[in-house]
Structure formats: structure tokens, C-alpha cells
mmCIF entry with sequence, helices, sheets and N, C-alpha, C, O atoms, coordinates in Angstrom:
data_MODEL
# 
_entry.id   MODEL 
# 
_entity.id                         1 
_entity.type                       polymer 
_entity.pdbx_number_of_molecules   1 
# 
_entity_poly.entity_id                      1 
_entity_poly.type                           'polypeptide(L)' 
_entity_poly.nstd_linkage                   no 
_entity_poly.nstd_monomer                   no 
_entity_poly.pdbx_seq_one_letter_code       MGCLRTIDEIIAWGKADDDYKRAVWTELPLRRQTLRFDDEEL 
_entity_poly.pdbx_seq_one_letter_code_can   MGCLRTIDEIIAWGKADDDYKRAVWTELPLRRQTLRFDDEEL 
_entity_poly.pdbx_strand_id                 A 
# 
loop_
_entity_poly_seq.entity_id 
_entity_poly_seq.num 
_entity_poly_seq.mon_id 
_entity_poly_seq.hetero 
1 1  MET n 
1 2  GLY n 
1 3  CYS n 
1 4  LEU n 
1 5  ARG n 
1 6  THR n 
1 7  ILE n 
1 8  ASP n 
1 9  GLU n 
1 10 ILE n 
1 11 ILE n 
1 12 ALA n 
1 13 TRP n 
1 14 GLY n 
1 15 LYS n 
1 16 ALA n 
1 17 ASP n 
1 18 ASP n 
1 19 ASP n 
1 20 TYR n 
1 21 LYS n 
1 22 ARG n 
1 23 ALA n 
1 24 VAL n 
1 25 TRP n 
1 26 THR n 
1 27 GLU n 
1 28 LEU n 
1 29 PRO n 
1 30 LEU n 
1 31 ARG n 
1 32 ARG n 
1 33 GLN n 
1 34 THR n 
1 35 LEU n 
1 36 ARG n 
1 37 PHE n 
1 38 ASP n 
1 39 ASP n 
1 40 GLU n 
1 41 GLU n 
1 42 LEU n 
# 
_struct_asym.id          A 
_struct_asym.entity_id   1 
# 
loop_
_struct_conf.conf_type_id 
_struct_conf.id 
_struct_conf.pdbx_PDB_helix_id 
_struct_conf.beg_label_comp_id 
_struct_conf.beg_label_asym_id 
_struct_conf.beg_label_seq_id 
_struct_conf.pdbx_beg_PDB_ins_code 
_struct_conf.end_label_comp_id 
_struct_conf.end_label_asym_id 
_struct_conf.end_label_seq_id 
_struct_conf.pdbx_end_PDB_ins_code 
_struct_conf.beg_auth_comp_id 
_struct_conf.beg_auth_asym_id 
_struct_conf.beg_auth_seq_id 
_struct_conf.end_auth_comp_id 
_struct_conf.end_auth_asym_id 
_struct_conf.end_auth_seq_id 
_struct_conf.pdbx_PDB_helix_class 
_struct_conf.details 
_struct_conf.pdbx_PDB_helix_length 
HELX_P HELX_P1 AA1 ILE A 7  ? TRP A 13 ? ILE A 7  TRP A 13 1 ? 7  
HELX_P HELX_P2 AA2 ASP A 18 ? THR A 34 ? ASP A 18 THR A 34 1 ? 17 
# 
_struct_conf_type.id          HELX_P 
_struct_conf_type.criteria    ? 
_struct_conf_type.reference   ? 
# 
loop_
_atom_site.group_PDB 
_atom_site.id 
_atom_site.type_symbol 
_atom_site.label_atom_id 
_atom_site.label_alt_id 
_atom_site.label_comp_id 
_atom_site.label_asym_id 
_atom_site.label_entity_id 
_atom_site.label_seq_id 
_atom_site.pdbx_PDB_ins_code 
_atom_site.Cartn_x 
_atom_site.Cartn_y 
_atom_site.Cartn_z 
_atom_site.occupancy 
_atom_site.B_iso_or_equiv 
_atom_site.pdbx_formal_charge 
_atom_site.auth_seq_id 
_atom_site.auth_comp_id 
_atom_site.auth_asym_id 
_atom_site.auth_atom_id 
_atom_site.pdbx_PDB_model_num 
ATOM 1   N N  . MET A 1 1  ? 288.583 -54.510 260.900 1.00 0.00 ? 1  MET A N  1 
ATOM 2   C CA . MET A 1 1  ? 289.818 -54.614 261.626 1.00 0.00 ? 1  MET A CA 1 
ATOM 3   C C  . MET A 1 1  ? 290.914 -53.765 260.984 1.00 0.00 ? 1  MET A C  1 
ATOM 4   O O  . MET A 1 1  ? 291.894 -53.422 261.646 1.00 0.00 ? 1  MET A O  1 
ATOM 5   N N  . GLY A 1 2  ? 290.768 -53.439 259.767 1.00 0.00 ? 2  GLY A N  1 
ATOM 6   C CA . GLY A 1 2  ? 291.757 -52.594 259.127 1.00 0.00 ? 2  GLY A CA 1 
ATOM 7   C C  . GLY A 1 2  ? 292.714 -53.368 258.241 1.00 0.00 ? 2  GLY A C  1 
ATOM 8   O O  . GLY A 1 2  ? 292.791 -54.596 258.291 1.00 0.00 ? 2  GLY A O  1 
ATOM 9   N N  . CYS A 1 3  ? 293.426 -52.633 257.446 1.00 0.00 ? 3  CYS A N  1 
ATOM 10  C CA . CYS A 1 3  ? 294.329 -53.253 256.478 1.00 0.00 ? 3  CYS A CA 1 
ATOM 11  C C  . CYS A 1 3  ? 295.760 -53.375 257.002 1.00 0.00 ? 3  CYS A C  1 
ATOM 12  O O  . CYS A 1 3  ? 296.609 -53.976 256.343 1.00 0.00 ? 3  CYS A O  1 
ATOM 13  N N  . LEU A 1 4  ? 296.034 -52.813 258.178 1.00 0.00 ? 4  LEU A N  1 
ATOM 14  C CA . LEU A 1 4  ? 297.339 -52.865 258.841 1.00 0.00 ? 4  LEU A CA 1 
ATOM 15  C C  . LEU A 1 4  ? 298.404 -52.010 258.168 1.00 0.00 ? 4  LEU A C  1 
ATOM 16  O O  . LEU A 1 4  ? 299.561 -52.020 258.589 1.00 0.00 ? 4  LEU A O  1 
ATOM 17  N N  . ARG A 1 5  ? 298.029 -51.270 257.128 1.00 0.00 ? 5  ARG A N  1 
ATOM 18  C CA . ARG A 1 5  ? 298.993 -50.359 256.504 1.00 0.00 ? 5  ARG A CA 1 
ATOM 19  C C  . ARG A 1 5  ? 299.007 -49.045 257.272 1.00 0.00 ? 5  ARG A C  1 
ATOM 20  O O  . ARG A 1 5  ? 298.021 -48.666 257.904 1.00 0.00 ? 5  ARG A O  1 
ATOM 21  N N  . THR A 1 6  ? 300.149 -48.353 257.204 1.00 0.00 ? 6  THR A N  1 
ATOM 22  C CA . THR A 1 6  ? 300.249 -47.040 257.822 1.00 0.00 ? 6  THR A CA 1 
ATOM 23  C C  . THR A 1 6  ? 299.535 -46.009 256.952 1.00 0.00 ? 6  THR A C  1 
ATOM 24  O O  . THR A 1 6  ? 299.227 -46.275 255.790 1.00 0.00 ? 6  THR A O  1 
ATOM 25  N N  . ILE A 1 7  ? 299.279 -44.855 257.510 1.00 0.00 ? 7  ILE A N  1 
ATOM 26  C CA . ILE A 1 7  ? 298.657 -43.772 256.732 1.00 0.00 ? 7  ILE A CA 1 
ATOM 27  C C  . ILE A 1 7  ? 299.528 -43.424 255.527 1.00 0.00 ? 7  ILE A C  1 
ATOM 28  O O  . ILE A 1 7  ? 299.016 -43.240 254.423 1.00 0.00 ? 7  ILE A O  1 
ATOM 29  N N  . ASP A 1 8  ? 300.830 -43.334 255.733 1.00 0.00 ? 8  ASP A N  1 
ATOM 30  C CA . ASP A 1 8  ? 301.740 -43.016 254.624 1.00 0.00 ? 8  ASP A CA 1 
ATOM 31  C C  . ASP A 1 8  ? 301.674 -44.078 253.525 1.00 0.00 ? 8  ASP A C  1 
ATOM 32  O O  . ASP A 1 8  ? 301.708 -43.751 252.339 1.00 0.00 ? 8  ASP A O  1 
ATOM 33  N N  . GLU A 1 9  ? 301.582 -45.339 253.920 1.00 0.00 ? 9  GLU A N  1 
ATOM 34  C CA . GLU A 1 9  ? 301.472 -46.416 252.932 1.00 0.00 ? 9  GLU A CA 1 
ATOM 35  C C  . GLU A 1 9  ? 300.160 -46.333 252.174 1.00 0.00 ? 9  GLU A C  1 
ATOM 36  O O  . GLU A 1 9  ? 300.131 -46.542 250.961 1.00 0.00 ? 9  GLU A O  1 
ATOM 37  N N  . ILE A 1 10 ? 299.088 -46.035 252.864 1.00 0.00 ? 10 ILE A N  1 
ATOM 38  C CA . ILE A 1 10 ? 297.783 -45.921 252.212 1.00 0.00 ? 10 ILE A CA 1 
ATOM 39  C C  . ILE A 1 10 ? 297.789 -44.777 251.200 1.00 0.00 ? 10 ILE A C  1 
ATOM 40  O O  . ILE A 1 10 ? 297.267 -44.915 250.094 1.00 0.00 ? 10 ILE A O  1 
ATOM 41  N N  . ILE A 1 11 ? 298.374 -43.665 251.581 1.00 0.00 ? 11 ILE A N  1 
ATOM 42  C CA . ILE A 1 11 ? 298.442 -42.507 250.682 1.00 0.00 ? 11 ILE A CA 1 
ATOM 43  C C  . ILE A 1 11 ? 299.266 -42.834 249.435 1.00 0.00 ? 11 ILE A C  1 
ATOM 44  O O  . ILE A 1 11 ? 298.890 -42.458 248.325 1.00 0.00 ? 11 ILE A O  1 
ATOM 45  N N  . ALA A 1 12 ? 300.377 -43.524 249.615 1.00 0.00 ? 12 ALA A N  1 
ATOM 46  C CA . ALA A 1 12 ? 301.289 -43.823 248.507 1.00 0.00 ? 12 ALA A CA 1 
ATOM 47  C C  . ALA A 1 12 ? 300.796 -44.971 247.629 1.00 0.00 ? 12 ALA A C  1 
ATOM 48  O O  . ALA A 1 12 ? 301.242 -45.116 246.491 1.00 0.00 ? 12 ALA A O  1 
ATOM 49  N N  . TRP A 1 13 ? 299.884 -45.783 248.146 1.00 0.00 ? 13 TRP A N  1 
ATOM 50  C CA . TRP A 1 13 ? 299.511 -47.042 247.501 1.00 0.00 ? 13 TRP A CA 1 
ATOM 51  C C  . TRP A 1 13 ? 299.076 -46.878 246.042 1.00 0.00 ? 13 TRP A C  1 
ATOM 52  O O  . TRP A 1 13 ? 299.503 -47.660 245.193 1.00 0.00 ? 13 TRP A O  1 
ATOM 53  N N  . GLY A 1 14 ? 298.262 -45.912 245.738 1.00 0.00 ? 14 GLY A N  1 
ATOM 54  C CA . GLY A 1 14 ? 297.726 -45.746 244.383 1.00 0.00 ? 14 GLY A CA 1 
ATOM 55  C C  . GLY A 1 14 ? 298.782 -45.498 243.330 1.00 0.00 ? 14 GLY A C  1 
ATOM 56  O O  . GLY A 1 14 ? 298.597 -45.867 242.171 1.00 0.00 ? 14 GLY A O  1 
ATOM 57  N N  . LYS A 1 15 ? 299.882 -44.882 243.710 1.00 0.00 ? 15 LYS A N  1 
ATOM 58  C CA . LYS A 1 15 ? 300.955 -44.579 242.756 1.00 0.00 ? 15 LYS A CA 1 
ATOM 59  C C  . LYS A 1 15 ? 302.186 -45.459 242.957 1.00 0.00 ? 15 LYS A C  1 
ATOM 60  O O  . LYS A 1 15 ? 303.183 -45.313 242.251 1.00 0.00 ? 15 LYS A O  1 
ATOM 61  N N  . ALA A 1 16 ? 302.109 -46.370 243.920 1.00 0.00 ? 16 ALA A N  1 
ATOM 62  C CA . ALA A 1 16 ? 303.262 -47.207 244.256 1.00 0.00 ? 16 ALA A CA 1 
ATOM 63  C C  . ALA A 1 16 ? 303.505 -48.276 243.194 1.00 0.00 ? 16 ALA A C  1 
ATOM 64  O O  . ALA A 1 16 ? 302.575 -48.764 242.552 1.00 0.00 ? 16 ALA A O  1 
ATOM 65  N N  . ASP A 1 17 ? 304.781 -48.624 243.027 1.00 0.00 ? 17 ASP A N  1 
ATOM 66  C CA . ASP A 1 17 ? 305.106 -49.707 242.099 1.00 0.00 ? 17 ASP A CA 1 
ATOM 67  C C  . ASP A 1 17 ? 304.936 -51.060 242.798 1.00 0.00 ? 17 ASP A C  1 
ATOM 68  O O  . ASP A 1 17 ? 304.710 -51.127 244.006 1.00 0.00 ? 17 ASP A O  1 
ATOM 69  N N  . ASP A 1 18 ? 305.048 -52.118 242.022 1.00 0.00 ? 18 ASP A N  1 
ATOM 70  C CA . ASP A 1 18 ? 304.813 -53.459 242.562 1.00 0.00 ? 18 ASP A CA 1 
ATOM 71  C C  . ASP A 1 18 ? 305.821 -53.831 243.647 1.00 0.00 ? 18 ASP A C  1 
ATOM 72  O O  . ASP A 1 18 ? 305.466 -54.521 244.602 1.00 0.00 ? 18 ASP A O  1 
ATOM 73  N N  . ASP A 1 19 ? 307.058 -53.391 243.517 1.00 0.00 ? 19 ASP A N  1 
ATOM 74  C CA . ASP A 1 19 ? 308.065 -53.710 244.532 1.00 0.00 ? 19 ASP A CA 1 
ATOM 75  C C  . ASP A 1 19 ? 307.695 -53.106 245.881 1.00 0.00 ? 19 ASP A C  1 
ATOM 76  O O  . ASP A 1 19 ? 307.835 -53.761 246.914 1.00 0.00 ? 19 ASP A O  1 
ATOM 77  N N  . TYR A 1 20 ? 307.230 -51.876 245.878 1.00 0.00 ? 20 TYR A N  1 
ATOM 78  C CA . TYR A 1 20 ? 306.799 -51.222 247.112 1.00 0.00 ? 20 TYR A CA 1 
ATOM 79  C C  . TYR A 1 20 ? 305.633 -51.989 247.739 1.00 0.00 ? 20 TYR A C  1 
ATOM 80  O O  . TYR A 1 20 ? 305.631 -52.264 248.939 1.00 0.00 ? 20 TYR A O  1 
ATOM 81  N N  . LYS A 1 21 ? 304.650 -52.325 246.914 1.00 0.00 ? 21 LYS A N  1 
ATOM 82  C CA . LYS A 1 21 ? 303.475 -53.032 247.413 1.00 0.00 ? 21 LYS A CA 1 
ATOM 83  C C  . LYS A 1 21 ? 303.852 -54.394 247.981 1.00 0.00 ? 21 LYS A C  1 
ATOM 84  O O  . LYS A 1 21 ? 303.337 -54.794 249.025 1.00 0.00 ? 21 LYS A O  1 
ATOM 85  N N  . ARG A 1 22 ? 304.747 -55.111 247.300 1.00 0.00 ? 22 ARG A N  1 
ATOM 86  C CA . ARG A 1 22 ? 305.185 -56.414 247.810 1.00 0.00 ? 22 ARG A CA 1 
ATOM 87  C C  . ARG A 1 22 ? 305.900 -56.268 249.150 1.00 0.00 ? 22 ARG A C  1 
ATOM 88  O O  . ARG A 1 22 ? 305.718 -57.092 250.045 1.00 0.00 ? 22 ARG A O  1 
ATOM 89  N N  . ALA A 1 23 ? 306.709 -55.226 249.289 1.00 0.00 ? 23 ALA A N  1 
ATOM 90  C CA . ALA A 1 23 ? 307.421 -54.999 250.551 1.00 0.00 ? 23 ALA A CA 1 
ATOM 91  C C  . ALA A 1 23 ? 306.440 -54.746 251.695 1.00 0.00 ? 23 ALA A C  1 
ATOM 92  O O  . ALA A 1 23 ? 306.619 -55.260 252.798 1.00 0.00 ? 23 ALA A O  1 
ATOM 93  N N  . VAL A 1 24 ? 305.407 -53.955 251.428 1.00 0.00 ? 24 VAL A N  1 
ATOM 94  C CA . VAL A 1 24 ? 304.391 -53.695 252.446 1.00 0.00 ? 24 VAL A CA 1 
ATOM 95  C C  . VAL A 1 24 ? 303.651 -54.984 252.784 1.00 0.00 ? 24 VAL A C  1 
ATOM 96  O O  . VAL A 1 24 ? 303.462 -55.299 253.959 1.00 0.00 ? 24 VAL A O  1 
ATOM 97  N N  . TRP A 1 25 ? 303.230 -55.733 251.764 1.00 0.00 ? 25 TRP A N  1 
ATOM 98  C CA . TRP A 1 25 ? 302.499 -56.983 251.996 1.00 0.00 ? 25 TRP A CA 1 
ATOM 99  C C  . TRP A 1 25 ? 303.331 -57.967 252.811 1.00 0.00 ? 25 TRP A C  1 
ATOM 100 O O  . TRP A 1 25 ? 302.783 -58.726 253.610 1.00 0.00 ? 25 TRP A O  1 
ATOM 101 N N  . THR A 1 26 ? 304.639 -57.960 252.619 1.00 0.00 ? 26 THR A N  1 
ATOM 102 C CA . THR A 1 26 ? 305.522 -58.856 253.367 1.00 0.00 ? 26 THR A CA 1 
ATOM 103 C C  . THR A 1 26 ? 305.507 -58.528 254.852 1.00 0.00 ? 26 THR A C  1 
ATOM 104 O O  . THR A 1 26 ? 305.615 -59.430 255.683 1.00 0.00 ? 26 THR A O  1 
ATOM 105 N N  . GLU A 1 27 ? 305.377 -57.266 255.196 1.00 0.00 ? 27 GLU A N  1 
ATOM 106 C CA . GLU A 1 27 ? 305.395 -56.834 256.591 1.00 0.00 ? 27 GLU A CA 1 
ATOM 107 C C  . GLU A 1 27 ? 304.067 -57.049 257.318 1.00 0.00 ? 27 GLU A C  1 
ATOM 108 O O  . GLU A 1 27 ? 304.050 -57.123 258.546 1.00 0.00 ? 27 GLU A O  1 
ATOM 109 N N  . LEU A 1 28 ? 302.983 -57.149 256.605 1.00 0.00 ? 28 LEU A N  1 
ATOM 110 C CA . LEU A 1 28 ? 301.664 -57.191 257.240 1.00 0.00 ? 28 LEU A CA 1 
ATOM 111 C C  . LEU A 1 28 ? 301.470 -58.348 258.219 1.00 0.00 ? 28 LEU A C  1 
ATOM 112 O O  . LEU A 1 28 ? 300.913 -58.120 259.293 1.00 0.00 ? 28 LEU A O  1 
ATOM 113 N N  . PRO A 1 29 ? 301.895 -59.570 257.914 1.00 0.00 ? 29 PRO A N  1 
ATOM 114 C CA . PRO A 1 29 ? 301.710 -60.643 258.901 1.00 0.00 ? 29 PRO A CA 1 
ATOM 115 C C  . PRO A 1 29 ? 302.453 -60.364 260.213 1.00 0.00 ? 29 PRO A C  1 
ATOM 116 O O  . PRO A 1 29 ? 301.960 -60.711 261.286 1.00 0.00 ? 29 PRO A O  1 
ATOM 117 N N  . LEU A 1 30 ? 303.613 -59.751 260.135 1.00 0.00 ? 30 LEU A N  1 
ATOM 118 C CA . LEU A 1 30 ? 304.365 -59.409 261.342 1.00 0.00 ? 30 LEU A CA 1 
ATOM 119 C C  . LEU A 1 30 ? 303.639 -58.338 262.145 1.00 0.00 ? 30 LEU A C  1 
ATOM 120 O O  . LEU A 1 30 ? 303.596 -58.403 263.374 1.00 0.00 ? 30 LEU A O  1 
ATOM 121 N N  . ARG A 1 31 ? 303.080 -57.372 261.471 1.00 0.00 ? 31 ARG A N  1 
ATOM 122 C CA . ARG A 1 31 ? 302.313 -56.324 262.155 1.00 0.00 ? 31 ARG A CA 1 
ATOM 123 C C  . ARG A 1 31 ? 301.096 -56.934 262.831 1.00 0.00 ? 31 ARG A C  1 
ATOM 124 O O  . ARG A 1 31 ? 300.755 -56.565 263.955 1.00 0.00 ? 31 ARG A O  1 
ATOM 125 N N  . ARG A 1 32 ? 300.448 -57.858 262.156 1.00 0.00 ? 32 ARG A N  1 
ATOM 126 C CA . ARG A 1 32 ? 299.238 -58.480 262.690 1.00 0.00 ? 32 ARG A CA 1 
ATOM 127 C C  . ARG A 1 32 ? 299.534 -59.203 264.004 1.00 0.00 ? 32 ARG A C  1 
ATOM 128 O O  . ARG A 1 32 ? 298.711 -59.195 264.919 1.00 0.00 ? 32 ARG A O  1 
ATOM 129 N N  . GLN A 1 33 ? 300.698 -59.822 264.093 1.00 0.00 ? 33 GLN A N  1 
ATOM 130 C CA . GLN A 1 33 ? 301.068 -60.555 265.295 1.00 0.00 ? 33 GLN A CA 1 
ATOM 131 C C  . GLN A 1 33 ? 301.274 -59.639 266.498 1.00 0.00 ? 33 GLN A C  1 
ATOM 132 O O  . GLN A 1 33 ? 301.155 -60.081 267.641 1.00 0.00 ? 33 GLN A O  1 
ATOM 133 N N  . THR A 1 34 ? 301.577 -58.387 266.255 1.00 0.00 ? 34 THR A N  1 
ATOM 134 C CA . THR A 1 34 ? 301.869 -57.457 267.349 1.00 0.00 ? 34 THR A CA 1 
ATOM 135 C C  . THR A 1 34 ? 300.654 -56.670 267.814 1.00 0.00 ? 34 THR A C  1 
ATOM 136 O O  . THR A 1 34 ? 300.751 -55.909 268.776 1.00 0.00 ? 34 THR A O  1 
ATOM 137 N N  . LEU A 1 35 ? 299.510 -56.836 267.152 1.00 0.00 ? 35 LEU A N  1 
ATOM 138 C CA . LEU A 1 35 ? 298.313 -56.067 267.486 1.00 0.00 ? 35 LEU A CA 1 
ATOM 139 C C  . LEU A 1 35 ? 297.225 -56.954 268.063 1.00 0.00 ? 35 LEU A C  1 
ATOM 140 O O  . LEU A 1 35 ? 297.114 -58.131 267.721 1.00 0.00 ? 35 LEU A O  1 
ATOM 141 N N  . ARG A 1 36 ? 296.436 -56.377 268.932 1.00 0.00 ? 36 ARG A N  1 
ATOM 142 C CA . ARG A 1 36 ? 295.242 -57.040 269.446 1.00 0.00 ? 36 ARG A CA 1 
ATOM 143 C C  . ARG A 1 36 ? 294.061 -56.131 269.167 1.00 0.00 ? 36 ARG A C  1 
ATOM 144 O O  . ARG A 1 36 ? 294.064 -54.963 269.559 1.00 0.00 ? 36 ARG A O  1 
ATOM 145 N N  . PHE A 1 37 ? 293.059 -56.658 268.496 1.00 0.00 ? 37 PHE A N  1 
ATOM 146 C CA . PHE A 1 37 ? 291.884 -55.879 268.171 1.00 0.00 ? 37 PHE A CA 1 
ATOM 147 C C  . PHE A 1 37 ? 290.840 -56.016 269.270 1.00 0.00 ? 37 PHE A C  1 
ATOM 148 O O  . PHE A 1 37 ? 290.813 -57.021 269.980 1.00 0.00 ? 37 PHE A O  1 
ATOM 149 N N  . ASP A 1 38 ? 289.986 -55.019 269.413 1.00 0.00 ? 38 ASP A N  1 
ATOM 150 C CA . ASP A 1 38 ? 288.996 -54.977 270.492 1.00 0.00 ? 38 ASP A CA 1 
ATOM 151 C C  . ASP A 1 38 ? 288.084 -56.202 270.531 1.00 0.00 ? 38 ASP A C  1 
ATOM 152 O O  . ASP A 1 38 ? 287.663 -56.622 271.609 1.00 0.00 ? 38 ASP A O  1 
ATOM 153 N N  . ASP A 1 39 ? 287.779 -56.772 269.387 1.00 0.00 ? 39 ASP A N  1 
ATOM 154 C CA . ASP A 1 39 ? 286.835 -57.896 269.374 1.00 0.00 ? 39 ASP A CA 1 
ATOM 155 C C  . ASP A 1 39 ? 287.504 -59.256 269.571 1.00 0.00 ? 39 ASP A C  1 
ATOM 156 O O  . ASP A 1 39 ? 286.843 -60.289 269.468 1.00 0.00 ? 39 ASP A O  1 
ATOM 157 N N  . GLU A 1 40 ? 288.793 -59.265 269.850 1.00 0.00 ? 40 GLU A N  1 
ATOM 158 C CA . GLU A 1 40 ? 289.501 -60.510 270.100 1.00 0.00 ? 40 GLU A CA 1 
ATOM 159 C C  . GLU A 1 40 ? 289.580 -60.800 271.588 1.00 0.00 ? 40 GLU A C  1 
ATOM 160 O O  . GLU A 1 40 ? 289.731 -59.890 272.404 1.00 0.00 ? 40 GLU A O  1 
ATOM 161 N N  . GLU A 1 41 ? 289.478 -62.056 271.926 1.00 0.00 ? 41 GLU A N  1 
ATOM 162 C CA . GLU A 1 41 ? 289.605 -62.439 273.330 1.00 0.00 ? 41 GLU A CA 1 
ATOM 163 C C  . GLU A 1 41 ? 291.077 -62.452 273.718 1.00 0.00 ? 41 GLU A C  1 
ATOM 164 O O  . GLU A 1 41 ? 291.954 -62.632 272.874 1.00 0.00 ? 41 GLU A O  1 
ATOM 165 N N  . LEU A 1 42 ? 291.331 -62.262 274.989 1.00 0.00 ? 42 LEU A N  1 
ATOM 166 C CA . LEU A 1 42 ? 292.721 -62.279 275.490 1.00 0.00 ? 42 LEU A CA 1 
ATOM 167 C C  . LEU A 1 42 ? 293.281 -63.650 275.539 1.00 0.00 ? 42 LEU A C  1 
ATOM 168 O O  . LEU A 1 42 ? 294.433 -63.833 275.935 1.00 0.00 ? 42 LEU A O  1 
# 
């Protein structure tokens, strides 16, 4: 299903500090609510 991070976030992740990573992790549940994956029922 994917990690819900953007391409830019994935690229930056390896060199990102903990504050950046925490900010991204905070947004992920909100992103998940806005997406529907192909294997999910309507």
C-alpha cells in the first residue's frame, strides 16, 4: 500500500533530522484518511 510519504520526503529521509521525521509521521494518518487503495472496498 505504500508508506504515504512523498517522493521528496523519501529522498530526504536518510539525511533528515528527527524533527523532520516526526513532522512527516504526524501527517501520515491524515494522508491515509484521504486515500483509497485499490484493494479496499467502497
